[in-house]
C-alpha positions as CSV (number, residue, x, y, z in Angstrom):
1,X,-84.5,-113.9,-34.3
2,X,-83.7,-113.2,-30.4
3,X,-80.5,-111.1,-30.3
4,X,-78.6,-113.0,-33.0
5,X,-80.3,-111.1,-36.1
6,X,-80.6,-114.4,-38.0
7,X,-76.7,-115.1,-37.9
8,X,-76.0,-118.7,-37.4
9,X,-75.5,-120.4,-34.0
10,X,-72.1,-120.0,-32.5
11,X,-71.1,-116.7,-34.2
12,X,-69.4,-114.5,-31.7
13,X,-70.6,-110.8,-32.0
14,X,-68.0,-108.1,-31.2
15,X,-69.3,-106.2,-28.2
16,X,-66.3,-104.0,-28.3
17,X,-66.7,-102.7,-31.8
18,X,-66.9,-98.9,-32.1
19,X,-67.7,-96.4,-34.9
20,X,-66.1,-93.0,-35.1
21,X,-68.2,-90.5,-33.1
22,X,-68.1,-87.0,-31.7
23,X,-64.7,-87.5,-30.6
24,X,-63.6,-87.9,-34.3
25,X,-61.4,-84.9,-35.3
26,X,-61.3,-83.2,-38.7
27,X,-57.9,-84.6,-39.1
28,X,-59.2,-88.3,-39.6
29,X,-60.4,-87.5,-43.3
30,X,-56.9,-87.1,-44.6
31,X,-56.3,-87.2,-48.5
32,X,-55.9,-91.0,-48.3
33,X,-59.1,-91.6,-46.4
34,X,-60.9,-89.5,-48.9
35,X,-59.4,-91.2,-52.0
36,X,-60.4,-94.7,-50.7
37,X,-64.1,-93.3,-49.7
38,X,-64.6,-92.8,-53.3
39,X,-64.0,-96.4,-54.4
40,X,-65.3,-98.4,-51.6
41,X,-68.9,-99.4,-52.2
42,X,-68.9,-97.8,-55.7
43,X,-70.7,-100.2,-57.3
44,X,-73.7,-100.2,-54.8
45,X,-73.7,-96.5,-55.3
46,X,-73.8,-96.9,-59.2
47,X,-76.7,-99.3,-58.8
48,X,-78.8,-96.9,-56.8
49,X,-78.0,-94.3,-59.3
50,X,-79.0,-96.5,-62.3
51,X,-82.2,-97.7,-60.7
52,X,-83.1,-94.1,-59.8
53,X,-82.4,-93.3,-63.5
54,X,-84.8,-96.0,-64.8
55,X,-87.6,-95.0,-62.2
56,X,-87.2,-91.1,-62.7
57,X,-86.6,-91.0,-59.0
58,X,-85.4,-87.3,-57.9
59,X,-84.9,-87.6,-54.0
60,X,-82.8,-90.1,-52.0
61,X,-81.6,-90.2,-48.3
62,X,-78.0,-91.6,-47.7
63,X,-78.0,-93.1,-44.2
64,X,-74.3,-93.3,-42.9
65,X,-73.0,-91.2,-45.7
66,X,-69.6,-90.7,-44.5
67,X,-67.8,-87.7,-46.0
68,X,-70.1,-87.5,-49.0
69,X,-67.6,-88.3,-51.7
70,X,-69.7,-90.9,-53.5
71,X,-73.1,-88.6,-53.1
72,X,-70.9,-85.9,-55.0
73,X,-69.4,-88.3,-57.5
74,X,-72.1,-90.7,-58.1
75,X,-75.6,-89.7,-56.5
76,X,-75.8,-86.3,-57.8
77,X,-75.8,-87.6,-61.6
78,X,-79.5,-88.5,-61.0
79,X,-80.7,-87.4,-57.7
80,X,-81.6,-83.4,-57.3
81,X,-82.8,-83.9,-53.5
82,X,-80.0,-85.6,-51.8
83,X,-80.2,-85.7,-47.9
84,X,-77.2,-87.0,-46.1
85,X,-77.6,-88.7,-42.6
86,X,-74.6,-89.7,-40.5
87,X,-72.9,-88.8,-37.1
88,X,-72.2,-85.0,-36.1
89,X,-68.3,-85.6,-36.4
90,X,-68.7,-85.9,-40.1
91,X,-71.1,-83.1,-41.0
92,X,-68.4,-80.5,-41.8
93,X,-66.6,-82.6,-44.4
94,X,-69.8,-83.9,-46.0
95,X,-70.9,-80.3,-46.1
96,X,-67.8,-79.5,-47.9
97,X,-68.5,-82.0,-50.5
98,X,-72.2,-81.5,-50.8
99,X,-73.0,-77.9,-49.7
100,X,-76.5,-77.9,-51.2
101,X,-77.7,-80.9,-49.6
102,X,-79.3,-81.3,-46.3
103,X,-77.4,-83.1,-43.4
104,X,-78.9,-84.7,-40.7
105,X,-77.1,-85.4,-37.3
106,X,-77.9,-88.7,-36.2
107,X,-76.7,-91.4,-33.9
108,X,-77.7,-94.3,-35.9
109,X,-77.5,-96.8,-32.9
110,X,-80.7,-95.1,-31.5
111,X,-82.0,-93.0,-34.4
112,X,-83.4,-90.4,-32.1
113,X,-83.1,-87.4,-34.3
114,X,-86.0,-85.5,-35.9
115,X,-88.1,-87.2,-38.5
116,X,-86.6,-87.4,-42.0
117,X,-88.8,-86.3,-45.0
118,X,-89.4,-89.3,-47.1
119,X,-87.8,-89.9,-50.4
120,X,-88.1,-92.0,-53.4
121,X,-85.2,-94.0,-52.4
122,X,-83.1,-94.6,-49.2
123,X,-79.8,-96.4,-49.2
124,X,-77.9,-97.7,-46.3
125,X,-74.5,-98.7,-47.7
126,X,-72.2,-100.9,-45.3
127,X,-73.6,-99.4,-42.2
128,X,-75.5,-102.1,-40.4
129,X,-72.6,-104.3,-39.5
130,X,-71.1,-101.4,-37.4
131,X,-74.2,-101.2,-35.5
132,X,-74.7,-103.0,-32.1
133,X,-78.4,-103.1,-32.4
134,X,-79.5,-102.6,-35.9
135,X,-83.2,-102.3,-35.6
136,X,-83.7,-98.8,-34.8
137,X,-81.9,-97.8,-38.1
138,X,-83.8,-100.4,-39.9
139,X,-87.2,-99.3,-38.6
140,X,-86.4,-95.6,-39.3
141,X,-85.5,-96.6,-43.0
142,X,-88.8,-98.4,-43.3
143,X,-90.5,-95.2,-42.3
144,X,-88.2,-92.9,-44.5
145,X,-89.1,-94.3,-47.9
146,X,-92.2,-93.0,-50.0
147,X,-95.0,-95.4,-51.1
148,X,-93.6,-97.2,-54.2
149,X,-90.1,-96.4,-53.6
150,X,-87.2,-98.5,-52.9
151,X,-84.6,-99.2,-50.3
152,X,-80.9,-100.4,-51.0
153,X,-79.1,-102.0,-48.1
154,X,-75.6,-103.4,-48.6
155,X,-73.1,-105.3,-46.1
156,X,-70.2,-107.6,-46.5
157,X,-71.0,-111.1,-47.4
158,X,-69.3,-113.3,-44.7
159,X,-69.0,-116.5,-46.7
160,X,-67.1,-114.8,-49.6
161,X,-65.2,-112.2,-47.4
162,X,-64.2,-114.8,-44.5
163,X,-64.9,-118.1,-45.5
164,X,-68.1,-120.4,-44.6
165,X,-66.3,-121.6,-41.2
166,X,-66.1,-117.9,-39.9
167,X,-67.4,-117.4,-36.5
168,X,-66.6,-113.7,-35.9
169,X,-65.1,-110.7,-37.6
170,X,-61.5,-109.5,-37.4
171,X,-62.8,-106.2,-38.6
172,X,-62.3,-103.9,-35.3
173,X,-65.4,-101.6,-36.2
174,X,-67.8,-104.7,-37.3
175,X,-70.1,-105.9,-34.9
176,X,-71.1,-108.8,-37.0
177,X,-71.3,-109.8,-40.7
178,X,-74.2,-111.8,-42.3
179,X,-74.0,-114.2,-45.1
180,X,-76.5,-114.0,-48.2
181,X,-79.3,-115.9,-46.6
182,X,-78.9,-114.7,-43.2
183,X,-79.0,-111.0,-44.2
184,X,-82.3,-111.9,-46.6
185,X,-84.2,-113.3,-43.5
186,X,-83.0,-110.5,-41.4
187,X,-84.5,-107.9,-43.8
188,X,-87.6,-110.0,-44.6
189,X,-88.2,-110.0,-40.9
190,X,-87.7,-106.4,-40.5
191,X,-90.5,-105.6,-43.0
192,X,-88.9,-105.5,-46.4
193,X,-89.5,-107.6,-49.6
194,X,-86.3,-108.5,-51.3
195,X,-86.6,-107.7,-54.9
196,X,-83.2,-108.3,-56.1
197,X,-80.1,-109.6,-54.2
198,X,-76.7,-109.5,-55.7
199,X,-73.0,-109.8,-55.2
200,X,-70.7,-106.9,-56.1
201,X,-67.1,-105.9,-55.7
202,X,-66.5,-104.1,-52.4
203,X,-64.3,-101.7,-54.2
204,X,-64.1,-100.0,-57.6
205,X,-61.9,-102.1,-59.9
206,X,-59.0,-101.1,-62.2
207,X,-59.7,-101.1,-65.8
208,X,-57.9,-104.4,-66.2
209,X,-59.8,-106.1,-63.4
210,X,-63.1,-104.8,-64.9
211,X,-62.3,-106.6,-68.0
212,X,-61.5,-109.8,-66.2
213,X,-64.5,-109.2,-64.1
214,X,-66.8,-108.9,-66.9
215,X,-65.7,-112.1,-68.7
216,X,-65.0,-114.4,-66.0
217,X,-67.3,-113.6,-62.6
218,X,-69.9,-115.8,-63.6
219,X,-67.3,-118.8,-64.2
220,X,-64.6,-118.1,-61.7
221,X,-66.0,-117.1,-58.3
222,X,-63.4,-114.8,-57.2
223,X,-64.3,-114.3,-53.4
224,X,-63.0,-110.5,-53.2
225,X,-65.1,-109.6,-56.2
226,X,-68.3,-110.9,-54.7
227,X,-67.5,-109.8,-51.1
228,X,-70.4,-107.0,-51.1
229,X,-74.1,-108.0,-51.1
230,X,-76.5,-105.5,-52.0
231,X,-80.4,-106.2,-51.4
232,X,-82.8,-103.9,-53.3
233,X,-86.1,-103.8,-51.4
234,X,-89.4,-102.3,-51.0
235,X,-91.4,-102.2,-47.7
236,X,-94.4,-104.2,-46.7
237,X,-96.7,-103.7,-44.0
């Protein structure tokens, strides 16, 4: 794997990509950004909620939770024990939306915070593409799920999002983006068995789009409706 995290030869990782950290002010999460936070990765959170319901899970850890809007709107339908993990700068806004949840400050590049109590499910939704070195985060997640529990990862699917010839991400805060086979190899090498690997829309569809998607997404592979890949995993020794 070396340092390419199973991404194809010739791909240029973005060394200057940065995420919002302690310098982020409370003004960042304005009404428009909060609105968008409710619709992006909506279907991955819904997937987590539905799996949790079928398996009667009660506890979940949301790694890289952002402002906590989807934890409030979706995860709280099923999970009664929700732990939110993200950079310190997002604590106040996350606690506003999820006042009864535990919030753990953590630099996801190093994951040097106090140990997290294990949960039935751990989710890491569109986080790994932002990290220069995703291994500390992935290793922490491996240790944070209960025996018999599940982990859900999601990240952009590069081939659908950018095209198969893409050799770098134009997104200023993405260090790298995996295609489906690369991401699966990365997860398997990191100690996970991929039980389900699906492509989903990256944001919540409008009512009309949902009808079209339900009828045609298996026939007409519209890239923007398949640009989020989600992997449901269990840990292996």
